[in-house]
Each structure stands twice: as C-alpha cells, then as structure tokens.
N, C-alpha and C positions, 0 to 999 in steps of 0.2 A: 504494499499498500504507499508507501513512505516514497518507491519510484519511481510510482505512476504521479503520486502529488509533484513531488519534485521537477516530474515531467513536466509537469501541467501548467506546473510556477514557473521554467525558463518559457514553454512554449507562448504562455500568457504573456511575460511582459517584453520575453524577444518580439513581438505580434504588435504589440504595445509600442517600441520600440520603430518600430517598423515604419508602419502607421501613421508615427510621428516626421519621419524621416519624408516618407511619399509626399505627405503634405507638404511637408517644409519644400521640399526639391525637386520632386518625383523619380521615376523611375532614371532618367539620365541623371540628373542632378548626384543618383547617388554611385550613379557607374563613373562616369565620362573623368572626375576628378581624378584618378588612378591611375588616368591614361598622363596626367600633365606634369608627374615629375617621378624623379627615377626611384623614389622613396612610396609612394604611389601606386605604384607597376609594380612595385615587386609586393611590397601587398596584395594585391587583388592575384597578381603569378602562385604569392602562398600559398591566395583561399586558394586558387584553384584548384594546386597540387596534392589539399591537403583534403576537398572535397572529394574529389575520382580516387585517393584513394579508400575515404568513405562508403564511396560507390561500388570498389568493387568488393569492399567487407560488404553491404547487404546481401549483391546479389548471390555472392558464396555463403554467407548466415542464411538466407529466402532458401537456398537449394540445399541447405542441410534441417530445416526445419519446416521445410513441404507450402511457403509462404510465397505467394510471389511479387519480386521485390521493382518492378518495374513502373510502378505509378508513384513509390517512392524515388528511382532515381530519375523520371524525369519531374515531378516536385523537387528535386533537387534542382536539374536544372535551369528551374523555373525563378528557384526562390532561394535556393541555397541549403542552409539549415533549417529550415523547414520543415526538409524531407527526410535525413537523418532522425529530426527529431518526433517527426512523426512514426517514424520507422521503430526508433526506441517504442515509443507508448504504446502502440498499436501492439510490439512486442510480450509487452510489462503487462498491458490486457490479457491478448491469454494465456500466457503463464499462468495469472491471475483467477481466469477463467477455467482450465487445466486443472489448476489442485482442491477448483470445487471440482472436478468430476464432472462441468458442465459440458466437455469435449469429447470428443468418441475417442479412443487409444488411438495412439500411436500417433496422435492431432499435436503441435504445438502451436 
C-alpha cells in the first residue's frame, strides 16, 4: 500500500508541476530551451538515455510478467516519466490484487 500511495503522490505532484509548466510556457517552451546551450542539450540527452534504458527495462519486465508494455512505451515517448510511473503504479496494483487472490494463478 505504501508503494501505491507513494507512486500516486509522485504522479500527482509531477502532474501538477507539468500542468503549471505547460500553462506557463507550453510544450515547445519546455523542450526548446534544451537546444539553446550545451548544458541544456546535455540534460536533454541524459533524459533520453535514461528513459531509453527504462523503456528497455519495461519491455523485458512486461515479458516476464505477462503484461503489455507498449502503451507505457508510447506514453513515455509522448510524456516522459509519466510512462514509467504509470507502469510502476499499475504493476503495484496488480501485485496487490494478486496477493488478495483476485488474479488468476500465474498472472501478475
């Protein structure tokens, strides 16, 4: 339950920050500054590398657990960290249901 609550809080807080940023500068206003300096570009490339590694992990984890990773990969490509956060939250919810005996045997 703590994991689910923590993930929900992170998603809500990050969602509020994202909504504020979008209202303030728009989508391009979030992305374009990363191309204005070497420092900004380094942060963008670092984020792309990190999220690519996370997407590879999501695909491998989904195969092991019988889940469909592609909606979460697509969300990651469109909305960054919301994809992995959603994948983790839904995984934690599935684990909770499985522990309560609400999922068929073998499903996670």
